[in-house]
N, C-alpha and C positions, 0 to 999 in steps of 0.2 A: 536815541536817548543816551545810550552808553557813550557815544562819541562826544556828546555835549558835556557829560561828566568828566571825561578824559581831558577835554579842552579846558574846562573850568579848573581842574586839578593842576594842569600844566601852567596856566596863567597864575594861579595862587602860588605855586612853587617858585615861579619866576619872580613874582613880587616879593616874596619872603626872602629869597636869596639876594635880590638886589638891595633890599633894605638892610640885610645883614652885611653885605659887602660895603655899603656906605658908612656903617657905624662899627667897623671892626675895632678901631682903636679907642674904645671907651671903657670905663669901669662898669661892671654889672654887679650890683649889690644884692646879696641874698642874706636875709636875717632870720634866725630861728629863736623864738622866745619860749621858755619853759618856766613853769611854776609848780612847786610842790608844797604840800602842807605838812607841818610837823607839830604834833600835839605835845606840849610840855607837861611835866608832872604837876605844875601849878594850875593847870587847866587852860592856860593861854595857848594860842595857836600861832605859829610863825609861818609865814609864806616866804619861801626861798625862790627868788626870781633870777634867771640867768638868760642873757641874750648873746648869741654868737653871730658875728657879722662876717660874711665871706665876700671877697671881691673876686668873682669868677670872670671878670672882664680881662681885657688885655692892656689896660693902662691904670695908672695910680689915681685914686680918689683923694682929694685934699680937703682939709678942714672938716673931718667927719665928726658929726655930733649925733649922739644917741639920746633921745628924749622919750621917757616912758611915764607920761602923766596920767595914766589910766587908773591910778590908785587914789580914790577920794580920801581926803584927810579925815573925814568924819568916820570912815570905815577902817582905815589902815594908818599905822604909825611906822615911820622908817626907824628900824632898829640899828641897822648897819649898812654902810654904803650910801650911794646916791642914786636917785632915779634918772639922772642925766649925767653924761660925761662926754668929753670931747678928746679927739686925737688929731695930731697934725696931719697924718696921712695913712692910707691903707693901700699898700702895693698890690699889684695884680697877683692873684693867687694867694693873697694874704688872709689872715684870720685875726679878728679882734674879739675878745671876750669881756663881758662885764656882768657882775652879779651884785645883788643887794638883798637885804632881808627886811621884811615887814612884820608887824604884829597886827593880827586881826582884832578890831574893837567891837564889831557887831556881828551877830549871827545871821547867816543867810547865804544864798547862792549868789556868786559873783562871776560875771562875765567880763573878762579883761579885753581891752582893745589892743590892737597891735602897737608895738613901739615904732616910733618914727625916726628914721635915719636921714639926716641931710648931709650933703657933701657937695664939693665944688669940683668942676671939670675945667681945666685951663682954657679950653676952646669955647666954653659957654659962659655968658655973664650971669645967668640966673642960677640959684642954688638948685640942686637936684634933690629929689625925695625918693626914699624907698621905705617900705613897710615890712615889719617882721610878721611872722606867722602869729595868729591869735592863740591864746591859751584855751585849754579846755575849761569848762565851768568849774569853779572851786566852791565847795560846800564848806564855808568858813564856820568854825565853832559848831559844827553839826553834832547832834547827839549820836554817839557811837557806842555800841555795847562794849564793855570792857573786854580786852583780850584775855582769853582763857589760857592759862599756862599749859604747856605741853600740847596745845592744839595742833601745832605744826608736826609734832612727833606722831600724833594720831593719824594725821593725813598721810605722812610718809609710810607708816605701818600699813595703813589701808591700801596704799598704792603699791608698795614694794614688799609687803609682809611675806607673801608666798615665795618670792625670789630670795629673800633673806633667810627663810627657813631652809630652803633647798641648799643654799650655799653653806649654812651652818652645819647641816647634816653631812655634806661632802667634806668639809674641813675636819669634822670629828672623825669621820670614817678614815680619812687619810692619816690623821694623827694616830688612830688606833692600829692601823696596819703598819705604820713605820716604826712604832715603838715596840720593842720585844717585851713580852709579858714575863713576869717572874717565874711562873710555873714552867714555861718552855725553857727558860734558862736553867732552871733546876733540873729538868729532865735531861738536858744536854750534858750537864756536868755528871749525872749518874751514869750515863751510857759510856763515858770515857773511862771509867774505873774498871 
């Protein structure tokens, strides 16, 4: 039984290495999509979206097009930037970044799809496709309790309060030892007479 697993593993390794060896000189596109919410004082909520595109392959990708049409127009309005953009090329080991901002129109949980990246390889006639990572669900215009002022200070004091008090006592002790008192200075001057 163990011998059959060993043979299966060696065959799998051989197939993977042969497929890698035949496609060494191609671009390999990896894309990471992020989105974050920002509540404005007016009550509106903006979604900041950024997509980083990496070429981890060994050759250049040409006619790179990023398209992120996963934002329905009835739920989101583009405030700045574009949801699609194109570049002439992405060299091996290169990085392209794109960001845009949307405003949420409707309240609710939103699951965004991955962005689509199309590119051309000179050795192949058909356009190649890659997909970004999906985003975590966004709770757009959710009811959030208002932030309490000094809440972060309370958390810090709860976590580091005892350490802060020990350090304060030590600093005060060192200060008292290093500064001569007036009474000892007066005693020292009386003894000299």
